[in-house]
Every structure is written in structure tokens, then in C-alpha cells.
C-alpha positions in Angstrom: 25.4 -70.8 -47.0 22.7 -68.3 -46.0 23.6 -64.8 -45.6 23.6 -63.1 -42.2 21.0 -60.8 -42.1 22.1 -57.4 -40.0 19.6 -55.8 -38.2 20.0 -52.1 -36.8 18.2 -51.3 -33.5 17.2 -47.4 -33.0 16.5 -45.9 -29.6 14.0 -42.9 -29.4 14.6 -40.6 -26.5 11.9 -38.0 -25.7 12.5 -35.2 -23.5 9.0 -33.7 -22.3 10.2 -30.9 -19.8 7.1 -31.5 -17.4 6.8 -30.9 -13.9 4.2 -31.2 -11.1 2.3 -27.9 -10.4 1.3 -27.3 -6.8 -2.3 -25.9 -5.9 -2.7 -22.1 -6.8 -2.8 -19.7 -3.8 -6.7 -20.1 -3.9 -6.5 -23.7 -2.9 -8.0 -25.0 -6.0 -6.3 -28.0 -7.5 -4.9 -27.5 -11.1 -3.7 -29.9 -13.7 -0.8 -32.0 -12.2 1.2 -31.6 -15.2 2.7 -28.2 -16.0 4.4 -28.1 -19.7 7.0 -25.5 -19.6 6.9 -23.0 -22.4 10.2 -21.6 -24.0 11.2 -18.5 -22.4 12.9 -16.8 -25.3 16.5 -17.9 -24.6 17.7 -19.7 -27.7 18.6 -23.3 -27.4 21.9 -24.6 -28.2 22.5 -25.3 -31.9 22.2 -28.9 -32.9 24.2 -30.8 -35.4 22.3 -32.5 -38.5 21.3 -35.9 -37.5 20.4 -34.8 -34.0 17.3 -36.4 -32.1 15.2 -33.4 -32.8 13.6 -33.7 -29.3 12.1 -30.5 -27.8 13.3 -28.1 -30.4 11.5 -25.8 -32.9 13.0 -25.1 -36.1 16.5 -26.5 -35.3 18.4 -29.0 -37.6 17.0 -32.4 -37.4 13.6 -31.2 -36.3 10.4 -31.3 -38.4 8.6 -28.7 -36.1 8.0 -25.2 -37.6 9.8 -22.3 -35.8 7.2 -20.2 -33.9 6.1 -17.1 -35.7 4.2 -14.1 -34.8 1.7 -14.8 -31.9 3.2 -18.2 -31.5 6.4 -16.7 -30.0 6.7 -16.4 -26.5 6.0 -13.0 -24.9 8.2 -11.2 -22.5 6.8 -10.9 -18.9 5.5 -7.5 -18.0 7.6 -5.1 -16.3 6.9 -5.1 -12.3 6.5 -1.5 -11.4 6.3 -2.0 -7.5 6.7 -5.0 -5.3 6.9 -5.9 -1.3 9.4 -3.5 0.5 8.6 -0.5 -1.9 7.5 2.7 -0.3 6.5 6.1 -1.5 3.6 8.3 -3.1 3.2 5.7 -5.8 2.5 2.8 -3.3 0.1 5.2 -1.7 -1.9 5.5 -5.0 -1.9 1.7 -5.6 -3.2 1.2 -2.1 -6.1 3.9 -2.5 -7.2 2.3 -5.7 -7.0 -1.0 -4.2 -9.5 0.3 -1.3 -12.1 1.7 -4.2 -12.3 -1.7 -5.4 -12.6 -3.5 -1.9 -9.5 -5.2 -2.2 -7.6 -3.3 0.6 -9.2 -1.9 3.7 -6.2 -0.6 5.7 -4.1 2.4 5.0 -2.8 3.9 2.5 0.4 3.6 4.5 2.9 4.1 1.5 4.6 0.7 2.1 4.2 -2.2 0.2 3.4 -4.7 3.1 2.2 -8.2 3.4 -1.5 -6.9 3.1 -0.7 -4.9 0.0 0.7 -8.3 -1.6 -2.1 -10.1 -0.8 -4.5 -7.6 -2.0 -2.7 -7.4 -5.3 -2.6 -11.1 -5.6 -6.4 -11.3 -5.2 -7.0 -8.8 -7.7 -4.8 -10.4 -10.3 -6.4 -14.0 -9.7 -10.1 -12.5 -10.0 -9.2 -11.1 -13.6 -7.1 -14.4 -14.7 -3.7 -12.6 -14.4 -0.8 -14.5 -12.8 -1.1 -14.3 -9.1 2.5 -12.9 -8.3 1.3 -10.4 -5.7 3.7 -7.8 -7.5 2.3 -5.0 -9.5 3.4 -5.1 -12.9 2.3 -3.0 -16.1 -0.7 -5.1 -16.9 -2.2 -5.2 -13.4 -1.6 -1.5 -13.0 -3.6 -0.6 -16.2 -6.4 -3.0 -15.2 -6.6 -1.3 -12.0 -6.3 2.1 -13.5 -9.4 1.1 -16.0 -11.7 0.4 -12.9 -10.9 3.2 -10.6 -10.7 7.0 -10.4 -7.7 9.2 -9.6 -7.2 9.4 -5.8 -7.6 12.9 -4.0 -5.0 14.0 -1.4 -7.0 12.9 1.4 -7.8 9.4 -0.3 -4.1 9.0 -0.2 -3.4 10.2 3.4 -6.8 8.8 4.8 -4.9 7.6 8.1 -2.4 10.2 8.3 1.4 10.4 7.4 1.0 13.5 5.3 3.9 16.2 5.5 3.2 19.2 7.6 3.3 22.7 6.0 5.7 25.4 7.2 4.5 26.6 10.8 2.5 29.7 11.3 4.6 32.6 12.2 2.9 33.0 15.6 4.4 29.5 16.4 8.0 30.9 16.3 8.7 31.6 19.9 7.7 30.0 23.2 6.2 26.6 23.9 3.4 26.1 21.3 0.8 23.4 20.1 1.0 24.6 16.2 -2.0 23.2 14.6 -2.6 23.7 10.8 -6.0 22.8 9.3 -4.6 22.9 5.6 -2.0 20.2 6.0 -4.0 18.5 9.1 -1.1 18.4 11.3 0.1 19.4 14.7 3.5 20.6 15.6 4.8 20.6 19.1 7.2 23.3 19.0 9.6 25.0 21.7 11.6 28.0 20.6 10.8 27.7 17.1 12.1 24.1 17.1 9.6 21.2 16.0 9.9 18.4 18.4 7.2 16.3 17.2 4.7 16.3 14.5 1.3 14.3 14.2 -1.6 13.8 12.1 -4.9 15.5 13.5 -8.5 15.8 12.5 -11.1 18.5 13.1 -14.8 19.4 13.6 -17.4 19.3 10.9 -18.9 22.2 9.2 -21.4 22.0 11.9 -19.2 21.9 14.8 -16.0 23.6 13.5 -12.8 23.8 15.4 -12.1 27.4 16.2 -9.1 29.3 14.8 -6.8 31.6 16.7 -4.3 32.0 19.5 -5.3 30.2 22.9 -3.6 28.7 25.9 -4.1 25.3 27.4 -6.2 25.9 30.6 -6.9 22.2 31.8 -5.5 18.8 31.3 -7.4 15.7 32.0 -5.7 12.3 31.6 -9.0 10.2 31.3 -11.6 12.7 30.4 -15.0 11.8 29.2 -17.3 14.2 27.5 -20.3 15.0 29.5 -21.8 16.4 26.4 -21.4 13.7 24.0 -20.7 10.8 26.6 -17.5 9.9 24.7 -14.0 9.2 26.0 -11.4 12.2 25.3 -7.9 10.5 26.7 -4.9 12.8 27.2 -7.4 15.8 26.6 -5.7 19.3 26.7 -8.6 22.0 26.9 -7.8 25.3 24.9 -11.0 26.8 24.2 -14.1 26.0 26.1 -14.9 22.5 25.5 -12.4 22.3 22.3 -9.4 20.2 23.4 -6.5 18.3 21.8 -6.9 14.7 22.7 -6.8 11.0 21.5 -9.6 9.8 19.3 -10.0 6.0 19.0 -12.5 6.8 16.1 -9.9 8.8 14.0 -7.4 5.6 14.8 -10.2 3.4 13.5 -11.9 5.4 10.5 -9.4 8.3 9.6 -10.6 11.3 7.7 -13.9 9.5 7.0 -15.2 11.1 10.4 -14.8 14.3 12.0 -14.7 15.5 15.9 -17.3 17.9 17.7 -14.7 20.7 17.5 -11.9 19.2 19.3 -8.6 18.5 17.5 -8.4 14.8 17.4 -4.9 12.7 17.2 -4.9 9.1 16.0 -1.5 8.0 17.5 -2.1 7.1 21.0 1.7 6.7 21.6 2.5 10.2 20.3 -0.2 12.1 22.2 0.8 10.2 25.5 4.2 11.9 24.9 2.9 15.1 24.1 0.7 15.0 27.1 3.6 14.5 29.4 5.4 17.6 28.0 2.6 20.0 27.7 2.1 22.4 30.6 -0.9 24.7 31.5 -0.4 28.0 30.2 1.5 26.6 26.9 0.2 28.5 23.8 -2.1 26.9 21.1 -2.3 28.4 17.7 -4.9 26.8 15.2 -4.5 28.3 11.7 -5.7 27.4 8.2 
């Protein structure tokens, strides 16, 4: 009798953990296979004689456990992301403007434009394009830019107003402060509205002192400079408080010819409707 020879069959299961990666945000096709890297969470313990698939250093595995630089690193901490607001976001935006990744603002709000600018900055330097400002992105940006000054942070307005001049405490007053670059509309010591303003250059300075509105002109055009001066409220010769499209477009990168420029058209339209001839104007430093 011949002996029956028993043959044992073994099945090998291989776990790859691969996924298909979509093209990056820059539209370039990357490798269609993305191999996931361990995220630092310990794998469940395996019993001796397990299949050893996917593990590193567990029982039944011949792969050495990761050591030193082979160990996965924690993701950098996120400092700011979309929806955040405040002075730090203003500084981020001001620095992004310095390296030509952002052209609007600063506004102090981490909006879609800021997110896209951060993502572009990250991609250019080989960093993950998250659009969120993490510690690595921030340190790279700090190394490429200078500390922004006050008017870099408030290039397009939004700065807080200083306390009003004591001469603005009574009556109906356009209270203009050259130091904080703001205009308060005040009635009997109460501030009804505040807006950012711009003044004349060193060659055409805005006069300081106490004046009064002597003429209002809704659709005024300067005869001297042939430039529009909508919602003009004249207080000293040819100097007036009025809307400036140039201020709205360039912020404090420009200057007036001596007038008090307002960049918020809706705000000055409302102000124009309230101010009367004879109302006081105080321009102080």
C-alpha cells in the first residue's frame, strides 16, 4: 500500500493601504498611488504566528521597528486658518503682501483670498498646500519679510480711533484726527460714526484748527486738479471732506492735495446726508 502524502496549502494575504490621489491644487497630475504613512497611532498588538502584514516590529514581523528619523513626525501646529480674525492675521496678510502673494487688505480677517495666498506660498516652497498657516509656514514667511509698520497693517483702514480732541465735546462736529487717521461724526459728545481718512502730502498739507462747513457739493469736480470729489463738504478754502476712489483703491500708498479723503463711499454718503452747513470741523494731530 502506498502511503498518502498530505500536502498543506498556505494563503498569503497582503495589505497595501494604497489610495488614489487626486491632482494637487496646481492642476498637475501626481502619482496615482498614495502610500499611507503611519500616523503615530499604535497598531493593535498581534499574536505570535500572525500574518505580519503592514506591521513594523510587531510579533510575527521581520521588519524592524522605526527608530530615530524613521519615526513619523507630528504635523506642525496650525496658528491661523480661514475664519480667524485679529491683529495677527493682519500681520500675516501684510507679510504676504511683501512677497506678492496677496494684493488686497490687510483686513484682519482670514478670508478666501488669504487662504489661497497661503496655499500658493506653501506650494512654491514644497510645503503641504493646506491653506492654513502652521508654525513651519509662518517661520518660512518670517525669514523672507520685514516687520510691518502700523500703516502696513492698516493700509486700507480699519485702525482704531484715538480719544477725541476736547474741542469736539460739544455741538455737531466732524472730529478729524491726523494721528489715528480717523474721522468721528459727533453730536453733543457722542460718536455716531467713525471712518478711516487720508490727508494731504508734505507739499499739500491738510490745515489744522477749528473750522465750519460752509458749502456742500454732492457731485463736485475739482477745477484745480480736474478730479472728482463726490460728497464734498468744504471747510477751509478748497479743502473738503470727500469720497476718494483713489483712497479706496490704493489706501495710504497715496495722498490727497490737502483734502480729508474717505474711502468708504457708503459711510460718507450717510455722513453727507446728516451734516449741515455751519457744523464744526476740528482737525487735530
